[in-house]
C-alpha positions in Angstrom: 69.8 85.0 68.9 73.0 84.5 66.9 74.8 87.8 65.9 75.2 88.5 62.4 79.1 88.4 60.7 80.9 87.5 63.7 84.3 87.9 61.9 83.7 91.4 61.2 82.2 92.5 64.3 85.3 90.9 65.9 87.7 92.8 63.4 85.9 96.1 64.3 86.4 95.4 68.1 90.1 94.6 67.7 90.6 97.5 65.7 88.9 99.6 68.3 90.7 98.2 71.0 94.1 98.7 69.4 93.2 102.5 68.6 92.5 103.1 72.6 95.6 101.4 73.1 97.8 103.4 71.0 96.2 106.4 72.1 97.2 105.5 75.9 100.9 104.8 74.8 101.9 108.7 75.0 140.3 75.1 98.2 142.3 74.2 100.5 141.1 70.8 100.3 144.3 69.4 99.3 146.2 70.3 102.8 144.8 67.9 105.3 145.3 64.9 102.8 149.1 65.6 102.3 149.6 65.9 106.2 147.5 62.6 107.0 150.5 60.0 105.9 152.7 61.9 108.4 152.0 59.6 111.6 152.8 56.4 109.5 156.7 57.3 109.9 157.1 56.6 113.5 155.2 53.5 113.5 157.6 51.7 110.8 160.6 52.8 112.8 159.2 51.4 116.0 158.3 48.0 114.4 162.0 47.8 113.1 164.1 48.3 116.5 162.6 45.1 118.4 163.8 41.6 117.9 164.1 40.2 114.4 161.5 37.6 114.8 158.3 39.4 115.4 159.5 42.2 112.8 157.2 40.8 110.1 154.0 40.5 112.2 154.5 43.9 113.7 154.7 45.6 110.4 151.6 44.0 108.9 149.5 45.4 111.7 150.9 48.8 111.5 151.0 49.2 107.9 147.3 48.0 107.1 145.7 50.8 109.2 147.4 53.4 107.1 144.8 53.3 104.3 142.0 53.7 106.8 143.5 56.6 108.4 143.9 58.6 105.4 140.3 58.0 103.8 138.4 59.0 106.9 140.6 62.0 107.5 140.0 63.3 103.9 136.1 62.7 104.3 135.6 64.2 107.7 137.8 67.1 107.1 136.6 68.1 103.7 133.4 66.9 102.5 130.9 67.6 105.3 132.4 70.9 106.0 131.6 72.2 102.7 128.4 70.7 101.6 126.1 72.3 104.3 127.8 75.7 103.8 127.1 75.7 99.8 123.6 74.5 100.5 123.0 77.2 102.9 124.3 79.8 100.7 122.1 78.8 97.9 118.9 78.8 100.0 118.8 82.1 101.5 118.9 85.4 99.5 121.5 88.0 100.9 119.4 90.8 102.4 122.3 93.1 102.4 122.4 93.0 98.7 120.3 95.2 96.3 116.8 93.8 95.6 115.6 92.7 92.1 112.3 93.9 91.7 109.2 92.5 90.4 106.4 95.0 89.2 102.8 94.0 89.5 99.7 95.7 88.5 97.0 94.4 90.7 93.3 94.7 89.9 92.1 94.7 93.7 89.6 97.6 94.1 85.8 97.8 92.9 83.8 95.2 91.5 86.1 93.1 89.6 88.8 92.4 92.2 91.4 89.6 92.5 93.1 89.9 95.7 94.4 86.4 95.2 96.9 87.5 92.6 99.2 89.5 94.8 98.8 87.1 97.6 100.2 84.5 95.5 102.7 86.2 93.9 104.1 87.5 97.2 104.1 83.7 98.6 106.4 82.7 95.9 108.6 85.7 96.3 109.1 84.8 99.8 109.5 81.1 99.0 112.2 82.0 96.4 114.1 84.3 98.7 114.0 81.8 101.5 114.6 78.5 99.6 116.1 79.4 96.2 118.5 82.5 96.8 116.1 84.9 95.4 117.8 85.8 92.1 121.3 85.0 92.1 121.4 85.6 95.7 119.9 89.1 95.5 116.6 89.2 97.2 113.5 89.5 95.3 111.0 92.3 95.9 107.3 92.7 94.7 106.3 96.2 94.1 102.5 96.5 93.7 100.5 99.0 92.0 96.8 98.8 93.0 94.2 99.5 90.3 90.5 99.2 89.8 87.8 98.8 87.4 88.8 102.2 85.8 91.2 102.1 82.9 92.6 105.2 84.2 94.0 103.7 87.3 95.8 100.9 85.1 97.3 103.8 82.9 98.6 105.2 86.2 100.1 102.1 87.2 101.7 101.2 83.5 103.3 104.7 83.5 104.4 104.3 87.1 106.4 101.2 86.0 107.7 102.8 82.8 109.4 105.6 84.7 110.8 103.2 87.3 114.6 102.6 86.7 114.8 99.7 88.7 111.7 97.5 87.7 112.4 95.5 84.4 109.5 93.2 84.6 105.7 93.8 85.1 103.0 91.3 85.8 100.1 93.0 84.3 97.0 91.9 86.3 94.5 94.0 84.1 91.5 92.4 83.0 90.3 92.5 79.5 90.3 96.1 78.2 92.6 97.2 81.1 95.1 94.5 80.0 95.1 95.8 76.7 95.9 99.4 77.5 98.4 99.0 80.4 99.9 96.3 78.5 100.3 98.4 75.2 102.0 101.2 77.1 104.5 98.9 79.0 105.2 97.1 75.4 105.8 100.5 73.7 108.2 101.6 76.2 110.3 98.3 76.1 109.4 97.0 79.5 108.7 93.2 79.8 105.4 92.4 80.9 103.4 89.3 81.6 99.6 89.5 81.0 96.7 88.2 83.0 93.0 87.9 81.9 94.1 89.1 78.5 92.3 90.1 75.4 92.5 88.9 71.6 94.5 92.1 70.7 97.1 91.4 73.3 98.4 88.2 71.4 98.9 90.4 68.0 100.6 93.3 70.0 104.5 93.5 69.5 106.6 93.0 72.8 103.4 91.3 74.6 103.8 87.8 75.5 101.3 85.9 77.6 101.6 82.5 79.6 97.7 82.2 80.0 95.7 81.3 77.0 93.3 84.5 77.9 89.9 84.6 76.1 90.9 83.3 72.8 92.3 80.0 74.1 89.5 79.6 76.8 86.7 80.2 74.1 88.4 77.7 71.8 88.9 74.8 74.5 85.4 75.3 75.8 84.1 74.0 72.4 86.9 71.5 71.7 86.2 69.8 75.2 82.3 70.0 74.7 82.3 68.5 71.4 85.2 65.8 71.7 84.3 64.8 75.4 80.6 65.4 75.7 79.1 65.4 72.3 77.5 68.8 72.6 75.9 69.9 69.5 73.7 72.9 70.6 74.5 75.3 73.4 72.9 78.0 75.3 75.2 80.9 76.1 74.9 83.1 79.3 76.9 86.1 79.3 77.7 88.5 81.8 75.9 91.9 81.2 79.1 93.8 81.4 80.6 95.9 78.7 84.1 94.5 79.3 82.6 90.9 78.2 79.8 91.9 75.7 82.1 92.4 72.5 83.3 88.8 72.7 79.9 87.6 72.1 80.4 87.1 68.3 83.8 85.4 68.6 82.2 82.8 70.9 79.6 82.2 68.4 82.2 82.0 65.5 84.5 79.5 67.3 81.7 77.4 68.5 80.4 77.2 65.0 84.0 76.2 64.0 83.9 73.2 66.2 80.4 71.8 65.0 78.5 73.4 67.9 75.5 75.7 67.5 74.8 78.5 70.0 71.1 79.0 69.6 70.7 81.9 72.2 72.5 84.4 74.6 71.0 84.9 77.9 72.4 88.3 79.6 72.9 87.9 83.2 73.1 90.9 85.7 74.5 91.0 89.2 71.5 90.4 91.0 71.8 87.7 94.0 68.9 86.0 92.3 69.2 85.0 88.8 66.9 82.1 88.8 64.4 84.4 86.3 67.0 84.9 83.5 68.4 81.4 84.0 64.7 79.8 83.7 64.2 81.5 80.1 66.8 79.4 78.5 66.4 76.4 76.4 66.7 73.2 78.5 66.7 71.0 75.3 70.2 72.2 74.5 72.9 69.6 75.0 75.0 72.3 77.0 74.7 75.4 78.9 78.0 77.9 78.9 78.4 80.5 81.5 80.8 83.2 81.0 80.6 85.5 83.8 82.5 88.1 85.6 83.1 86.9 89.3 82.2 84.2 91.9 79.1 85.9 93.2 77.3 85.9 89.7 78.5 82.4 89.2 77.1 81.4 92.3 73.6 83.1 91.6 73.7 81.5 88.1 74.5 77.8 89.6 71.6 78.3 92.1 69.3 79.2 89.2 70.2 76.2 87.0 69.8 73.8 90.0 66.4 75.4 90.7 65.4 75.3 87.0 66.5 71.4 87.1 68.7 71.6 83.9 70.1 68.2 83.3 72.6 68.7 80.5 76.2 69.6 80.5 77.5 72.8 82.2 80.6 74.7 81.5 82.1 77.8 83.1 84.8 80.1 82.6 87.8 80.2 85.2 86.2 83.0 87.4 83.5 80.6 88.1 86.3 77.8 89.4 87.4 79.9 92.4 88.7 77.6 95.3 86.0 79.2 97.7 83.1 78.4 94.8 84.4 75.0 94.1 84.7 74.0 97.7 81.2 75.2 98.5 80.0 72.5 96.2 77.7 75.1 94.3 79.5 74.1 90.8 79.6 70.5 91.3 79.1 68.9 87.8 80.4 71.9 86.0 83.3 71.7 83.6 85.6 74.5 82.8 89.4 75.4 81.8 92.1 76.8 84.1 95.9 77.0 83.5 97.7 75.6 86.5 96.8 72.0 87.8 97.6 73.1 91.3 94.0 73.1 92.4 93.1 69.6 91.1 93.3 66.4 93.3 95.2 64.3 90.8 98.3 66.6 90.2 100.6 64.4 92.3 103.8 65.5 93.7 103.9 68.9 92.2 100.6 69.8 93.5 101.6 68.8 96.7 104.7 70.9 96.9 102.8 73.8 95.5 100.3 73.5 98.5 103.3 73.4 100.9 104.6 76.6 99.4 101.5 78.4 99.8 100.7 76.8 103.5 104.1 78.1 104.4 104.5 81.4 102.9 101.0 82.4 101.9 98.3 84.3 104.0 94.5 84.1 104.1 94.2 85.6 100.6 96.0 82.7 99.0 94.3 80.3 96.7 95.3 78.1 94.0 92.5 78.5 91.4 91.2 81.1 88.9 93.6 83.9 88.5 95.9 82.5 91.1 96.7 79.6 89.1 98.1 81.9 86.5 99.7 84.2 88.9 101.8 81.3 90.4 103.2 80.6 86.9 104.0 84.3 86.1 106.1 84.4 89.4 108.2 81.8 88.2 108.7 83.3 84.8 109.4 86.7 86.0 112.2 85.4 88.1 113.5 83.3 85.4 113.8 86.2 82.8 115.0 88.4 85.6 118.0 85.9 86.2 118.8 85.2 82.6 118.6 89.2 81.8 121.3 89.7 84.5 119.9 89.6 87.7 120.9 92.8 89.6 122.6 94.0 86.4 119.4 93.5 84.4 117.9 96.2 82.0 114.7 96.5 80.0 116.4 95.4 77.0 118.1 92.2 78.5 115.0 91.1 80.4 112.7 91.7 77.3 115.1 89.8 75.1 115.1 87.1 77.8 111.3 87.0 77.7 110.7 87.1 73.8 112.7 83.6 73.4 111.5 82.0 76.9 110.7 78.4 77.0 110.3 76.1 80.0 108.9 72.9 81.0 110.0 73.2 84.7 107.2 75.2 86.0 105.2 73.0 88.5 101.8 71.9 87.5 101.9 73.9 84.4 102.3 72.9 80.6 105.5 73.6 78.6 105.6 77.1 77.4 107.3 78.5 74.5 107.6 82.2 73.0 106.9 83.4 70.5 103.6 81.7 69.9 102.5 80.6 66.2 102.2 83.3 63.7 100.5 85.7 63.9 99.7 85.1 67.5 103.3 85.9 68.9 102.1 86.5 72.1 100.7 82.9 72.8 103.3 81.5 74.7 100.9 78.8 76.3 98.3 77.1 74.4 97.5 74.1 76.7 94.5 75.2 79.0 93.7 72.3 81.5 90.0 71.2 81.2 88.6 70.2 84.9 85.5 68.8 86.1 84.1 69.5 89.6 83.2 66.6 91.7 82.1 66.8 95.2 83.7 70.0 95.7 86.9 69.0 94.2 88.5 69.6 90.8 89.6 66.6 88.9 91.5 66.7 85.5 91.8 63.0 83.9 92.3 64.1 80.3 95.2 66.3 81.1 96.1 69.6 79.2 94.4 70.3 76.1 96.5 71.5 73.2 95.4 74.4 71.1 96.6 75.5 68.1 96.1 79.1 67.9 96.1 79.2 64.2 92.9 77.6 63.9 91.6 80.9 65.2 93.0 82.8 62.0 89.6 83.0 60.7 88.6 85.6 63.3 91.1 87.8 61.5 89.5 87.9 58.1 
């Protein structure tokens, strides 16, 4: 059933999270060219000494070659010698120089674990060091702090990076409430950090800038797409029975209503391998079913339940239901959902081909391109960009944070244009363009491209 007063409930949730977060805060090129004409002088003298009649023909053959002799000398001695050297210098980072470090809080332990995040970022660090000179010649180095479900582990990681004098940007891979706490600690300490799996309050916290749309953007794009592209008017909501996700139920109802969609019921799903029972209790007459779940195993069980029930409407799932393994298994064929990078799609063109080359070359077994891995790909690019703009090896917390606070780019492969800050009051929303994809025969396709979202349309949630 629909919760009462979604706006007030959400505001209460935001204030509660804010209080928790605050509590945790405690040439020498010209030389050959000048010497090249010198051989011409003996040639002219030899032409003048013989008999007078052949003098003119003798001069013409000897004079004409002078220009061809000079041009090849300049090209062969100067240009080929310098270009390969410059290209080599720009490709390889100098390992003898001090490293420029990128911090990562990686949620890789316990139930909600995302090992694909450090795998993708490390692959791109290796790629930058090998093919793009690291950061202005200095090698990049990824410093990983592993964390789990418990918020205490994320607090410990945040404080570790706050106290590290040589880490000036942190990719914050916490999830939902963990993201709030660790991100707030870093932001209050003036350390630039890039959020993953972020929450509503992240976008309202000073010095927090995010390049994935997080739950606010994903929630909005679900319903924008469902209404405009699928003509959905009624929907069932399947929500992970998890305290980290449950508080967003009223927001989902409110955003659906603002887009002309009525959520008629919420079905809570546990983490059992067989979810056919609770799934079969849902209203099959609704135009759409929306699954907001916690991990791939729960998504697989839910998908199996939907097939068993024989539901014939439109099915939507959050990005955690669109992992590479799950998509390739065929379990979620026919589902649609939001992702951030177009890297996993089959219609991404040359940019996606290059991403796949990089990951095939530098990645290990844990590398994926979907889900949080797609976000991680972009974060690696952005972290390098702001470190370089902030001074590279001479960067400081202040210089890197300043670079982040005004960062914009249209050059991140398979990613939309991004710009900081976001629209008031959502200053942290630097990317407002999720990509809605459909799963067909074990592959993602995105013919409609990125869906632009105006975060200011969510202002009613703060009323």
